[in-house]
C-alpha positions as CSV (number, residue, x, y, z in Angstrom):
1,M,14.8,32.8,38.8
2,S,14.9,29.7,36.4
3,Q,12.9,29.8,33.2
4,P,10.5,26.7,32.6
5,Q,11.5,23.8,30.4
6,F,9.4,23.5,27.6
7,G,9.5,20.3,25.7
8,K,8.1,18.9,22.3
9,L,4.5,18.7,22.9
10,M,3.0,15.3,22.4
11,P,-0.8,14.7,21.8
12,N,-1.9,11.9,24.1
13,L,-4.0,10.0,21.5
14,D,-5.2,6.9,21.7
15,Q,-4.9,4.4,18.7
16,Q,-8.8,5.2,17.6
17,S,-8.0,8.9,17.8
18,T,-5.1,8.5,15.8
19,K,-6.7,6.3,13.1
20,L,-9.5,8.9,12.7
21,L,-6.7,11.7,12.8
22,N,-4.9,9.8,9.7
23,L,-8.2,9.2,8.1
24,T,-9.3,12.9,8.4
25,V,-5.5,13.9,6.5
26,L,-6.0,10.8,3.9
27,R,-9.3,12.4,3.0
28,R,-7.8,15.7,2.3
29,I,-5.6,14.1,-0.3
30,D,-8.4,11.6,-1.9
31,P,-12.1,12.5,-0.5
32,F,-13.0,8.6,-1.7
33,V,-10.8,6.9,1.2
34,E,-13.6,5.1,3.1
35,E,-11.4,3.2,5.8
36,I,-7.5,2.6,6.6
37,L,-7.1,-1.3,6.5
38,I,-3.7,-1.2,8.0
39,T,-0.8,1.3,8.7
40,A,3.3,0.9,8.3
41,A,5.0,3.7,10.5
42,H,8.0,3.9,8.3
43,V,8.9,2.8,4.9
44,A,11.6,3.9,2.1
45,F,10.9,3.4,-1.5
46,Y,13.5,2.1,-4.0
47,E,13.2,1.8,-7.9
48,F,14.8,-0.9,-10.1
49,N,16.2,0.1,-13.4
50,I,15.9,-2.3,-16.0
51,D,18.4,-1.2,-18.6
52,L,21.2,-0.8,-15.6
53,S,20.0,-3.5,-13.7
54,Q,20.4,-1.8,-10.5
55,W,18.2,-0.2,-7.7
56,S,18.2,3.5,-6.7
57,R,16.6,5.1,-3.9
58,K,13.3,7.1,-4.7
59,D,12.4,10.4,-3.1
60,V,9.5,8.9,-1.3
61,E,10.1,7.9,2.8
62,G,7.3,8.1,5.3
63,S,4.3,6.2,6.6
64,L,2.4,3.9,4.4
65,F,-1.6,3.5,4.5
66,V,-3.5,0.6,2.7
67,V,-6.8,2.1,2.1
68,K,-10.3,1.2,1.2
69,R,-12.1,3.5,-1.2
70,N,-15.9,4.2,-2.2
71,T,-15.1,4.1,-5.8
72,Q,-12.8,2.6,-8.2
73,P,-10.0,1.5,-7.7
74,R,-11.2,0.1,-4.6
75,F,-8.1,-0.5,-2.8
76,Q,-4.8,1.6,-2.9
77,F,-1.8,2.3,-0.8
78,I,-0.6,5.5,0.0
79,V,2.6,6.9,1.4
80,M,2.3,10.3,3.3
81,N,5.7,11.4,1.9
82,R,8.1,13.1,4.4
83,R,10.6,14.1,1.7
84,N,8.5,16.4,-0.2
85,T,5.1,17.5,-1.1
86,D,4.4,14.6,-3.5
87,N,2.9,11.6,-1.7
88,L,2.9,8.2,-3.3
89,V,-0.2,6.4,-4.5
90,E,-0.6,2.9,-6.1
91,N,-3.5,0.9,-6.8
92,L,-3.7,-2.7,-5.5
93,L,-5.8,-4.1,-8.1
94,G,-5.5,-4.8,-11.9
95,D,-1.7,-5.3,-12.9
96,F,-0.3,-5.3,-9.4
97,E,2.0,-8.0,-8.6
98,Y,4.5,-8.3,-5.4
99,E,6.6,-10.6,-3.5
100,V,8.5,-10.4,-0.2
101,Q,12.3,-10.4,0.1
102,D,14.3,-9.9,3.1
103,K,12.8,-6.4,4.6
104,Y,11.6,-5.1,1.1
105,L,8.2,-6.0,-0.4
106,L,9.0,-5.7,-4.3
107,Y,6.2,-5.0,-6.8
108,R,5.4,-4.1,-10.3
109,N,2.6,-1.8,-10.9
110,A,0.1,-1.2,-13.9
111,S,2.9,0.9,-15.7
112,Q,5.1,-2.0,-15.2
113,E,7.6,0.0,-13.0
114,I,9.5,-2.2,-10.4
115,N,9.6,-0.8,-7.0
116,G,10.9,-2.1,-3.9
117,I,9.4,-0.6,-0.3
118,W,11.7,-1.1,2.5
119,F,10.1,-1.6,6.0
120,Y,11.6,-0.5,9.3
121,D,9.7,-3.0,10.9
122,A,9.7,-6.4,9.8
123,G,6.3,-7.4,11.3
124,E,4.5,-4.4,9.7
125,L,6.2,-5.9,6.3
126,D,4.4,-9.1,7.1
127,E,1.1,-7.8,8.0
128,V,1.1,-5.5,4.8
129,A,2.3,-8.4,2.7
130,N,-0.6,-10.5,4.1
131,L,-3.2,-8.1,3.8
132,F,-1.9,-7.6,-0.2
133,S,-2.5,-11.2,-0.5
134,R,-6.1,-11.1,0.7
135,I,-7.3,-8.2,-1.2
136,L,-5.7,-9.7,-4.6
137,T,-7.1,-13.2,-3.8
138,A,-10.6,-11.7,-2.9
139,Y,-10.4,-9.6,-6.0
140,S,-9.3,-12.4,-8.3
141,K,-12.7,-14.2,-7.3
142,V,-15.0,-11.3,-8.3
143,P,-16.5,-11.7,-11.9
144,Q,-16.6,-8.8,-14.0
145,K,-20.1,-7.4,-14.9
146,S,-21.1,-7.8,-18.2
147,K,-20.1,-5.2,-20.6
148,V,-22.5,-6.0,-23.4
149,T,-25.7,-5.9,-20.9
150,S,-24.4,-2.9,-19.1
151,A,-25.3,0.7,-19.8
152,K,-22.1,2.1,-18.1
153,G,-20.2,0.9,-21.4
154,E,-16.5,0.9,-21.5
155,F,-15.8,2.1,-17.7
156,D,-17.8,-0.7,-15.9
157,E,-16.7,-0.7,-12.4
158,L,-15.9,-4.4,-10.8
159,E,-18.2,-5.8,-8.2
160,A,-17.4,-4.2,-4.9
161,V,-15.6,-6.6,-2.2
162,S,-16.6,-6.1,1.3
163,T,-13.9,-5.4,3.9
164,M,-14.8,-8.4,6.1
165,A,-14.2,-10.7,3.3
166,I,-10.7,-9.6,2.9
167,M,-9.9,-9.2,6.6
168,D,-11.6,-12.9,7.5
169,G,-10.1,-14.4,4.5
170,P,-7.0,-17.2,4.8
171,L,-3.7,-15.8,5.6
172,E,-1.4,-16.7,2.5
173,P,2.4,-17.3,3.1
174,S,5.0,-14.9,2.0
175,S,6.3,-15.6,-1.3
176,S,10.1,-15.6,-0.8
177,T,12.1,-14.5,1.9
178,A,15.4,-14.4,0.1
179,A,18.1,-12.0,1.6
180,N,19.3,-10.5,-1.5
181,A,17.2,-7.4,-2.4
182,A,19.8,-6.5,-5.4
183,Y,18.6,-8.5,-7.8
184,V,15.3,-8.6,-9.7
185,P,13.0,-11.9,-8.9
186,D,12.0,-13.9,-11.4
187,A,8.3,-13.3,-11.2
188,F,9.3,-9.6,-12.4
189,S,11.7,-10.5,-15.3
C-alpha cells in the first residue's frame, strides 16, 4: 500500500486577500500603517562605503512594501527581511533622495547613508521609482504649517497628502538608466 504524497500546502489567495494578509503583518510591526501603496516581491540591499568607495551587500533581502501611515512620517518603505529578524524601515519624506541605475534604486536617507536596492523584477523597480517620484513631488507642494501660530510647537506635522493626489499625479521619468551600479552618482557626491 503506497503512502499518499504530501506536497507543500499553498494557500489559494486572490490578490485582495494577499494584500489584506500583508497589511495585517505590517500592522504588527507598525500599527500606524494605513495602506500598502505598492509591493515589490524580491529586493536585496547594498550600502556604499564612502571612505572605501565601494558597495557591499547588507543583510537585508525580502519583499518591499511602500506604505502610507496615519501619522508622521506619512510615507515609508518597509522590507520584510528574510535573512534575519531585523526589518528595514525608511522614511520617504524629508531628506530622502533617489535615482535609478540599471536594476538598482540608489538612495540617500535622512542619516546621509547611501544605499542601493536591487530589484529582481525591473518592472517593479520602475513602478516603485514612479511612486517615489509622485510622493516626493506631492509632498514638496504641501506647505508647512506655521510654527508661530501653532500650539503644537517644535513638532508640527506637515499637512496630510491624500493618496489619490499621489496615485493620480503625473508619472515622472526615471532619473538615469546607466548600467554601472559600482559608482556613486553625482547627485550623492
